[in-house]
Backbone bond lengths (Angstrom), bond angles and torsions (degrees), N, CA, C in turn:
res aa  C-N    CA-C-N  psi(-1)  N-CA   C-N-CA  omega(-1)  CA-C   N-CA-C  phi
1 M - - - 1.468 - - 1.531 110.63 -
2 R 1.339 115.06 -40.88 1.458 119.11 179.37 1.524 110.84 -64.68
3 N 1.347 115.48 -37.58 1.464 119.17 179.36 1.530 111.39 -62.90
4 W 1.369 115.63 -40.72 1.454 119.74 177.01 1.526 111.40 -61.67
5 N 1.337 116.18 -41.00 1.470 120.56 178.39 1.525 111.08 -62.78
6 K 1.335 115.70 -40.54 1.471 119.42 179.42 1.527 110.49 -64.63
7 M 1.341 114.97 -41.08 1.469 118.85 179.01 1.518 110.96 -63.65
8 D 1.340 116.08 -41.45 1.470 120.22 178.62 1.515 110.88 -62.09
9 N 1.333 116.61 -42.75 1.465 121.16 179.81 1.523 110.77 -64.07
10 N 1.340 115.59 -41.30 1.464 119.56 179.14 1.524 111.13 -63.58
11 R 1.353 114.84 -41.62 1.466 118.61 178.36 1.525 111.43 -63.21
12 K 1.334 116.39 -40.68 1.465 120.91 178.75 1.524 110.73 -61.34
13 Q 1.348 116.09 -41.93 1.463 119.95 -179.76 1.525 110.78 -64.48
14 V 1.355 115.64 -41.51 1.463 119.75 178.80 1.521 110.60 -62.78
15 V 1.337 116.41 -43.52 1.464 121.07 179.62 1.523 110.89 -62.19
16 I 1.341 117.31 -43.26 1.470 121.75 -179.71 1.519 110.87 -63.74
17 I 1.329 116.92 -45.90 1.464 121.40 179.79 1.531 110.28 -61.73
18 F 1.347 115.31 -43.26 1.458 120.60 179.44 1.530 111.48 -62.06
19 A 1.336 115.76 -40.38 1.467 121.11 179.23 1.521 110.79 -64.86
20 I 1.337 116.54 -40.81 1.472 120.81 178.99 1.523 110.45 -62.86
21 I 1.339 115.80 -42.34 1.462 120.04 179.74 1.526 110.95 -61.44
22 I 1.346 115.76 -42.70 1.472 120.12 179.22 1.522 111.07 -62.73
23 I 1.349 116.32 -44.46 1.471 120.83 -179.56 1.516 111.11 -61.69
24 L 1.344 116.25 -45.11 1.464 120.18 179.56 1.528 110.62 -64.54
25 G 1.336 115.76 -36.43 1.458 119.48 178.56 1.508 111.79 -65.00
26 L 1.329 116.63 -43.44 1.465 121.05 178.33 1.516 110.72 -64.76
27 F 1.352 116.20 -40.22 1.464 120.47 179.00 1.523 110.11 -62.69
28 G 1.331 115.57 -42.76 1.455 119.95 179.84 1.507 113.04 -66.84
29 A 1.330 116.25 -28.02 1.470 119.85 179.16 1.515 112.11 -72.86
30 V 1.335 116.85 -24.34 1.456 121.65 -177.18 1.520 111.74 -100.20
31 F 1.338 116.85 -43.93 1.454 121.00 -176.18 1.519 111.36 -114.59
32 R 1.310 114.34 157.98 1.453 119.73 -179.17 1.521 109.35 -142.30
33 F 1.340 115.64 129.40 1.449 120.30 173.01 1.521 107.61 -80.47
34 I 1.322 116.35 138.05 1.459 119.54 -178.91 1.524 110.14 -72.68
35 Y 1.326 115.95 122.52 1.459 121.19 174.95 1.514 107.89 -96.37
36 I 1.313 116.50 124.81 1.462 120.80 -179.77 1.522 108.54 -94.24
37 D 1.335 116.77 116.00 1.446 121.34 -177.31 1.516 111.48 -66.88
38 S 1.319 117.04 165.64 1.466 122.67 -170.92 1.529 113.12 -58.36
39 K 1.345 118.02 -36.01 1.463 120.38 -179.23 1.521 111.60 -70.26
40 N 1.322 117.03 -18.15 1.458 120.93 -179.36 1.524 112.43 -108.40
41 K 1.314 117.79 -0.62 1.455 120.49 -174.91 1.525 110.09 -82.46
42 I 1.323 115.08 88.56 1.468 122.32 179.63 1.517 107.87 -120.14
43 L 1.303 116.47 126.82 1.457 120.94 -179.18 1.517 110.64 -88.56
44 G 1.329 116.53 141.32 1.456 122.29 176.38 1.509 110.05 -138.52
45 N 1.314 116.98 -168.21 1.471 120.85 -178.50 1.525 113.11 -75.03
46 N 1.330 117.89 -18.38 1.460 121.04 -179.80 1.525 110.67 -95.60
47 L 1.323 116.11 140.80 1.464 121.75 176.56 1.522 109.01 -99.92
48 H 1.327 117.33 135.67 1.453 121.42 -175.03 1.524 112.70 -115.61
49 A 1.314 115.04 142.62 1.463 121.53 171.62 1.519 106.96 -139.54
50 T 1.333 117.21 132.40 1.463 120.49 -175.31 1.523 111.08 -130.77
51 L 1.317 115.24 151.40 1.457 121.62 176.74 1.524 108.34 -150.63
52 Y 1.327 116.83 116.98 1.457 120.91 -176.80 1.521 111.16 -130.36
53 S 1.311 115.58 149.52 1.455 121.76 177.44 1.523 109.66 -76.15
54 R 1.334 116.55 145.29 1.462 120.52 178.36 1.526 111.88 -72.56
55 G 1.306 116.83 -25.25 1.461 120.22 -179.27 1.513 110.01 -135.90
56 I 1.331 115.62 -162.75 1.456 120.55 176.86 1.526 107.79 -92.94
57 G 1.312 116.29 124.36 1.456 120.33 -178.18 1.525 112.36 -60.76
58 K 1.306 115.95 149.16 1.472 120.66 -179.84 1.524 111.51 -74.25
59 K 1.325 116.27 -26.04 1.453 120.81 -177.45 1.519 110.70 -78.94
60 A 1.321 117.05 122.42 1.462 122.58 178.13 1.522 109.24 -110.45
61 Y 1.322 116.26 145.65 1.466 121.62 -178.71 1.520 109.42 -120.63
62 E 1.314 115.15 141.78 1.460 120.70 -175.87 1.529 112.01 -73.33
63 T 1.334 116.78 -33.86 1.466 121.16 -179.78 1.523 109.25 -131.61
64 I 1.312 115.39 160.62 1.460 120.48 178.73 1.525 110.40 -67.07
65 E 1.323 117.00 -31.83 1.466 120.14 178.12 1.532 111.03 -68.12
66 D 1.325 116.96 -39.98 1.462 120.40 175.38 1.528 110.48 -60.72
67 A 1.331 115.26 -41.88 1.457 120.61 -179.90 1.528 111.09 -63.59
68 M 1.324 116.86 -43.32 1.455 120.89 -179.11 1.525 111.51 -66.14
69 K 1.312 117.34 -39.87 1.466 120.99 178.62 1.526 111.22 -62.24
70 A 1.332 115.28 -29.97 1.462 119.72 -177.56 1.531 112.82 -81.67
71 V 1.328 117.37 -34.65 1.469 119.23 -172.21 1.528 114.56 -106.58
72 A 1.329 117.54 -22.18 1.468 120.15 -176.80 1.532 110.06 -96.72
73 K 1.291 116.47 125.05 1.461 121.45 -179.48 1.527 109.64 -66.61
74 D 1.335 116.02 132.13 1.465 121.98 177.85 1.531 111.68 52.99
75 Y 1.338 116.27 45.20 1.462 120.22 -178.64 1.520 111.50 -62.76
76 V 1.342 114.36 127.87 1.462 122.11 175.18 1.519 107.37 -131.47
77 K 1.307 116.72 124.03 1.458 121.73 -175.80 1.528 111.83 -55.18
78 E 1.331 116.53 -35.27 1.461 121.39 -177.39 1.534 112.47 -65.54
79 D 1.336 117.41 -20.86 1.466 121.02 179.58 1.523 112.37 -84.66
80 E 1.318 115.88 -2.24 1.462 120.29 -178.73 1.521 109.89 -73.30
81 L 1.313 115.42 122.49 1.460 121.35 -178.13 1.527 111.32 -87.15
82 Y 1.326 115.48 -39.96 1.469 119.62 -178.03 1.524 108.76 -168.42
83 A 1.321 116.26 149.56 1.463 121.86 175.33 1.515 108.58 -139.13
84 A 1.323 116.29 142.02 1.461 119.93 -178.72 1.518 110.16 -150.48
85 Q 1.338 115.00 153.22 1.457 121.30 176.56 1.517 108.35 -130.52
86 T 1.349 116.60 124.97 1.455 121.93 179.19 1.526 107.89 -127.60
87 Q 1.311 115.35 115.60 1.472 121.48 -174.07 1.532 109.69 51.44
88 N 1.339 118.82 -114.22 1.472 119.26 -175.73 1.525 113.65 -106.21
89 V 1.328 116.51 22.29 1.468 121.25 -179.84 1.528 109.86 -124.74
90 A 1.326 115.99 128.37 1.467 121.37 175.81 1.524 108.79 -113.24
91 K 1.323 115.99 141.50 1.460 122.17 179.76 1.520 108.90 -129.69
92 V 1.327 115.82 137.40 1.456 121.55 175.49 1.525 107.73 -129.05
93 F 1.333 115.84 128.09 1.461 121.13 -178.46 1.522 109.68 -110.08
94 M 1.316 115.23 124.17 1.461 121.90 -179.76 1.524 109.75 -111.42
95 L 1.325 116.13 136.89 1.465 121.73 178.39 1.519 109.35 -103.56
96 H 1.332 115.87 122.46 1.455 122.33 177.56 1.524 108.81 -128.37
97 K 1.309 115.64 95.47 1.462 122.37 177.68 1.530 111.98 53.11
98 N 1.334 118.37 -94.65 1.464 120.41 -174.45 1.526 113.39 -107.44
99 E 1.317 117.25 18.21 1.453 119.43 -178.34 1.526 111.34 -144.63
100 V 1.317 114.25 152.08 1.465 121.85 172.98 1.522 107.05 -117.33
101 I 1.330 116.01 132.32 1.461 120.95 177.73 1.523 108.54 -114.91
102 G 1.320 115.66 125.03 1.454 121.14 178.26 1.518 110.20 -103.14
103 Y 1.335 116.76 116.20 1.464 122.35 179.33 1.527 108.98 -97.07
104 E 1.327 117.10 138.10 1.457 121.38 -178.24 1.525 110.73 -118.72
105 F 1.331 114.36 138.20 1.466 120.70 -179.94 1.523 109.55 -133.52
106 L 1.317 114.69 138.82 1.457 120.74 173.90 1.523 107.98 -91.32
107 I 1.323 116.91 135.06 1.465 121.62 -179.14 1.520 109.42 -104.67
108 Q 1.313 116.07 120.84 1.463 121.82 177.21 1.522 109.28 -134.00
109 E 1.317 115.26 122.98 1.470 121.87 -179.78 1.530 111.48 52.33
110 G 1.321 115.43 40.71 1.454 121.43 175.45 1.518 115.32 77.92
111 R 1.322 117.70 5.56 1.458 121.35 -179.76 1.521 109.86 -115.06
112 Y 1.324 115.87 156.61 1.461 121.96 -172.25 1.524 111.50 -109.10
113 Y 1.326 115.14 129.63 1.459 121.89 178.75 1.530 108.88 -118.32
114 Y 1.307 116.42 125.21 1.468 121.48 -179.33 1.527 109.84 -68.49
115 I 1.348 115.86 128.97 1.458 121.44 178.91 1.527 111.29 -107.49
116 G 1.324 116.74 -41.00 1.458 118.59 -179.57 1.513 112.05 166.92
117 E 1.318 114.41 -170.41 1.464 119.54 -177.12 1.521 111.41 -152.24
118 R 1.310 113.99 156.28 1.463 120.85 176.35 1.510 109.03 -132.58
119 K 1.306 115.68 131.32 1.464 121.48 179.33 1.532 109.14 -106.31
120 S 1.321 116.03 134.63 1.461 121.40 177.16 1.525 109.07 -123.89
121 V 1.325 116.75 111.78 1.464 122.40 177.03 1.525 107.35 -88.77
122 F 1.320 116.42 112.14 1.469 120.62 -172.86 1.522 113.33 -104.14
123 Y 1.329 116.94 -9.82 1.461 119.36 -177.74 1.526 109.87 -143.01
124 I 1.339 115.94 127.91 1.452 122.29 174.44 1.529 107.79 -128.00
125 E 1.302 116.28 121.83 1.463 121.15 -175.86 1.521 111.62 -57.31
126 N 1.334 114.92 133.76 1.473 123.14 178.55 1.528 113.55 62.63
127 Q 1.317 116.01 16.39 1.469 120.12 178.08 1.529 108.79 -104.63
128 P 1.346 117.99 116.30 1.468 119.94 -179.42 1.520 111.59 -66.57
129 R 1.323 116.06 148.85 1.465 120.84 178.78 1.528 107.77 -86.29
130 K 1.322 115.88 113.08 1.458 121.95 -171.20 1.524 113.78 -84.83
131 Y 1.323 117.20 -22.02 1.459 120.14 -170.25 1.523 111.72 -117.08
132 D 1.336 116.47 153.60 1.458 119.89 178.00 1.527 109.95 -78.89
133 W 1.326 115.76 171.01 1.459 119.66 -173.41 1.523 112.65 -67.39
134 E 1.363 116.97 -33.01 1.463 119.12 179.34 1.529 111.40 -63.15
135 T 1.318 115.78 -47.07 1.463 120.38 -179.87 1.521 110.91 -62.89
136 T 1.333 116.54 -37.12 1.469 120.61 179.37 1.530 111.20 -66.52
137 V 1.322 117.45 -38.29 1.467 120.90 176.28 1.527 110.07 -62.24
138 L 1.322 117.08 -44.93 1.460 120.72 179.81 1.521 111.56 -65.30
139 S 1.318 115.99 -37.04 1.469 120.41 177.05 1.526 110.51 -62.49
140 D 1.337 116.84 -44.63 1.467 120.69 177.36 1.535 110.98 -62.57
141 L 1.323 115.89 -40.38 1.466 120.12 179.96 1.529 111.98 -64.15
142 S 1.328 116.26 -29.98 1.464 119.94 -176.62 1.525 112.18 -61.30
143 C 1.331 116.79 -24.19 1.474 120.01 178.08 1.523 111.19 -68.07
144 S 1.332 116.88 -29.37 1.467 121.25 -179.65 1.522 112.64 -91.52
145 T 1.337 117.02 -27.84 1.466 119.78 -176.91 1.521 112.96 -91.08
146 S 1.327 117.95 -5.38 1.468 120.12 -179.05 1.529 110.49 -65.55
147 K 1.310 115.72 145.82 1.468 121.06 -177.75 1.527 111.72 -63.78
148 S 1.326 116.46 -37.44 1.467 119.05 -177.41 1.526 111.23 -66.27
149 Y 1.341 117.22 -37.51 1.466 119.75 177.77 1.527 110.45 -67.35
150 K 1.326 116.46 -43.85 1.459 120.42 -179.75 1.531 111.11 -63.78
151 T 1.328 115.75 -33.12 1.468 119.63 177.55 1.521 110.75 -66.71
152 I 1.323 116.80 -41.13 1.456 121.45 -178.47 1.528 111.96 -66.67
153 I 1.342 117.02 -44.66 1.463 119.14 -175.76 1.531 112.00 -84.19
154 H 1.327 118.15 -17.43 1.461 123.66 171.76 1.532 111.63 48.44
155 I 1.318 115.46 70.86 1.465 121.59 -177.23 1.533 111.64 -53.12
156 G 1.321 115.20 132.86 1.460 121.63 177.78 1.515 113.88 91.86
157 K 1.334 116.82 -23.22 1.462 120.59 179.00 1.531 111.53 -115.82
158 K 1.320 115.91 -32.57 1.462 120.83 178.99 1.527 108.06 -113.70
159 Y 1.320 117.87 -74.00 1.463 121.65 171.98 1.517 109.21 -84.19
160 M 1.332 115.98 142.86 1.456 120.22 173.59 1.525 111.52 -96.37
161 V 1.325 116.86 -4.76 1.469 121.49 179.38 1.530 108.45 -138.00
162 L 1.340 115.60 162.89 1.463 122.03 176.35 1.533 108.72 -113.29
163 P 1.323 118.37 100.15 1.468 121.21 -178.21 1.535 111.54 -71.93
164 A 1.320 115.70 145.05 1.462 121.04 175.05 1.524 108.16 -143.91
165 W 1.332 116.67 140.94 1.461 119.66 179.17 1.523 109.99 -160.27
166 G 1.324 114.97 165.18 1.458 119.89 178.59 1.517 110.84 -168.53
167 I 1.315 115.23 179.54 1.462 122.12 -179.58 1.529 108.87 -121.28
168 S 1.321 116.52 133.50 1.463 121.39 179.09 1.520 109.69 -134.34
169 D 1.330 115.83 152.83 1.463 120.19 173.48 1.528 110.23 -104.50
170 N 1.332 116.50 10.29 1.465 121.80 179.69 1.521 109.46 -91.16
171 E 1.320 116.74 117.21 1.470 121.10 -175.75 1.529 112.94 -67.02
172 K 1.317 117.32 -15.11 1.469 121.64 179.78 1.529 112.19 -98.75
173 I 1.315 117.64 15.68 1.457 120.92 -176.02 1.528 111.64 -59.45
174 G 1.310 117.61 -24.79 1.462 121.04 178.77 1.518 113.52 -67.48
175 D 1.344 117.12 -14.65 1.462 120.96 178.61 1.527 112.41 -89.40
176 V 1.308 116.31 -4.31 1.459 121.10 -175.28 1.526 111.27 -81.64
177 M 1.338 116.05 142.72 1.461 121.78 174.76 1.526 108.87 -122.76
178 I 1.315 115.88 141.42 1.460 122.85 -179.15 1.526 108.71 -106.70
179 D 1.327 116.63 107.97 1.468 121.18 -173.40 1.522 110.12 48.85
180 G 1.327 115.26 42.54 1.463 121.33 176.93 1.518 115.16 86.27
181 Q 1.315 118.40 -3.40 1.466 121.91 -178.93 1.525 111.04 -98.51
182 E 1.332 116.67 131.14 1.460 121.15 -179.69 1.524 111.89 -79.18
183 M 1.322 115.44 158.31 1.459 120.82 172.86 1.532 108.77 -68.64
184 D 1.319 116.69 145.26 1.469 120.22 178.42 1.520 112.28 -88.16
185 E 1.324 116.70 -39.31 1.462 120.77 -176.39 1.532 110.29 -139.06
186 I 1.331 115.59 142.61 1.461 121.95 172.20 1.526 106.96 -128.80
187 I 1.335 116.60 116.90 1.462 122.08 -178.19 1.519 108.20 -112.57
188 T 1.328 116.54 121.51 1.466 121.92 -177.64 1.524 110.88 -93.98
189 F 1.334 116.17 136.91 1.468 120.68 174.38 1.527 108.76 -148.45
190 E 1.320 117.12 166.32 1.460 121.65 -177.52 1.518 112.15 -118.32
191 Q 1.323 115.29 147.38 1.456 122.23 175.73 1.529 107.88 -146.14
192 E 1.335 116.01 124.06 1.469 121.34 -179.92 1.531 111.29 54.12
193 G 1.333 116.40 39.53 1.457 121.03 176.77 1.514 115.12 77.57
194 K 1.334 117.88 5.95 1.466 121.52 -179.13 1.520 109.94 -118.26
195 K 1.327 116.65 144.27 1.451 121.17 -179.65 1.530 111.26 -86.77
196 Y 1.324 114.33 138.80 1.456 121.86 174.40 1.525 107.92 -128.33
197 Y 1.344 114.71 163.10 1.460 119.51 -174.75 1.532 110.28 -133.57
198 L 1.327 114.98 122.01 1.455 121.33 172.83 1.523 107.28 -86.96
199 W 1.317 117.10 113.91 1.467 119.92 177.49 1.527 109.26 -103.04
200 I 1.312 115.70 142.65 1.459 120.92 -174.86 1.531 110.37 -135.37
201 I 1.324 115.71 133.97 1.458 122.28 167.72 1.520 105.61 -117.67
202 H 1.320 117.36 116.84 1.458 120.68 -174.33 1.529 112.83 -68.37
203 D 1.325 115.73 -33.67 1.467 119.37 -178.87 1.525 108.69 -144.71
204 L 1.319 115.96 94.03 1.467 121.68 -178.40 1.528 109.77 -67.02
205 Q 1.336 116.04 125.02 1.458 120.70 -173.33 1.525 114.24 -91.68
206 T 1.325 117.65 -26.72 1.460 119.79 -174.93 1.527 111.55 -63.62
207 K 1.312 115.67 146.63 1.464 122.03 175.91 1.537 110.21 -100.61
208 N 1.331 116.47 -1.11 1.460 121.12 -176.07 1.522 112.46 -75.69
209 D 1.326 115.84 152.83 1.451 120.75 167.06 1.521 107.63 -70.81
210 A 1.334 116.25 160.90 1.463 120.23 -178.44 1.528 111.73 -56.37
211 A 1.329 116.49 -36.29 1.464 120.87 -177.85 1.528 112.58 -65.13
212 D 1.335 117.32 -19.95 1.465 121.19 -176.85 1.525 113.26 -108.35
213 I 1.312 117.31 1.75 1.464 120.96 -178.77 1.525 111.20 -73.09
214 K 1.329 115.60 140.80 1.462 121.52 177.20 1.529 110.13 -100.02
215 I 1.319 116.41 127.30 1.465 121.27 173.67 1.519 108.02 -97.11
216 S 1.315 116.30 126.31 1.464 121.27 177.58 1.511 108.49 -136.71
217 L 1.329 116.07 179.41 1.457 121.28 -176.16 1.520 111.04 -126.93
218 K 1.311 115.73 156.42 1.460 120.39 171.85 1.522 108.43 -61.42
219 L 1.311 116.34 150.43 1.454 120.81 -174.69 1.515 113.70 -60.36
220 D 1.332 117.14 -31.18 1.463 120.55 -176.42 1.527 112.65 -92.16
221 S 1.332 117.16 10.27 1.460 120.18 -176.83 1.520 111.23 -83.55
222 A 1.346 115.49 141.97 1.460 121.03 176.60 1.530 110.86 -95.20
223 L 1.316 116.27 -2.46 1.458 121.19 -179.10 1.522 109.57 -72.56
224 R 1.315 115.15 138.31 1.456 120.24 -179.73 1.522 110.40 -100.39
225 V 1.328 115.37 132.88 1.460 120.96 177.66 1.524 107.99 -109.28
226 R 1.314 116.46 140.56 1.454 120.09 175.69 1.511 109.71 -56.03
227 E 1.325 116.62 140.30 1.456 120.66 -176.31 1.516 112.49 -59.64
228 D 1.322 117.42 -34.36 1.459 119.02 -177.10 1.518 112.62 -72.41
229 C 1.343 117.43 -7.17 1.457 119.85 177.03 1.521 111.63 -93.98
230 L 1.336 116.89 -1.94 1.447 120.60 176.91 1.528 110.71 -90.85
231 C 1.322 115.68 -3.68 1.451 120.82 174.64 1.527 107.00 -122.55
232 P 1.331 118.99 170.60 1.468 118.42 -179.99 1.517 111.35 -50.51
233 Y 1.309 116.47 128.08 1.461 122.89 -172.90 1.522 110.69 -79.37
234 Q 1.306 116.31 133.96 1.450 121.95 177.34 1.507 109.20 -119.04
235 Y 1.305 116.56 129.34 1.465 121.61 178.61 1.521 108.93 -124.82
236 L 1.310 117.21 126.00 1.461 121.60 -179.27 1.519 109.11 -108.93
């Protein structure tokens, strides 16, 4: 009798493991975590987590608010930090305590299709900031310049623009240029009594990997950039 019980338990374990494998396989077929290739793997003060759909979702939403209510957990309009639409791509940024989540939607025939999201954790209590602001900007950019992200959004066929954004604690971040391109938007917010800045480029023009991007400043800026960031950036 005990042997039969052991066999039943073993069968149950096999069935459970098999079910988990199937679920993970189905999840992987629909969603994809962004893998940042070695040339784009630059660490900064912000921690990133991404989740994007492999294709265009079947569910269409009439308004961006309807879309957000459907895909964002515990969506509250008051937590919305910024929203923008550039050509056929809409972005909504939500602020949740120590993180900003950027949701992306593809617009087709006036309707919104959820593509994915990226989370940026910009503040960790009692955690020292190890990296300078230049390195953190490049780290944030690496999420947009990675090959896997570009493959998912398929510029020219799916997305008509390449969105880029990040979080900085440098009040002069608006003076920064990325391979000669200025920031489009700077959104200021506070956390634990300190100011942070959400910077946004609606359509990143550079073809360079993050490791080769040049950070420069507007001519009238008093902000100082490290000399090694005025040439192709190397991170080891």
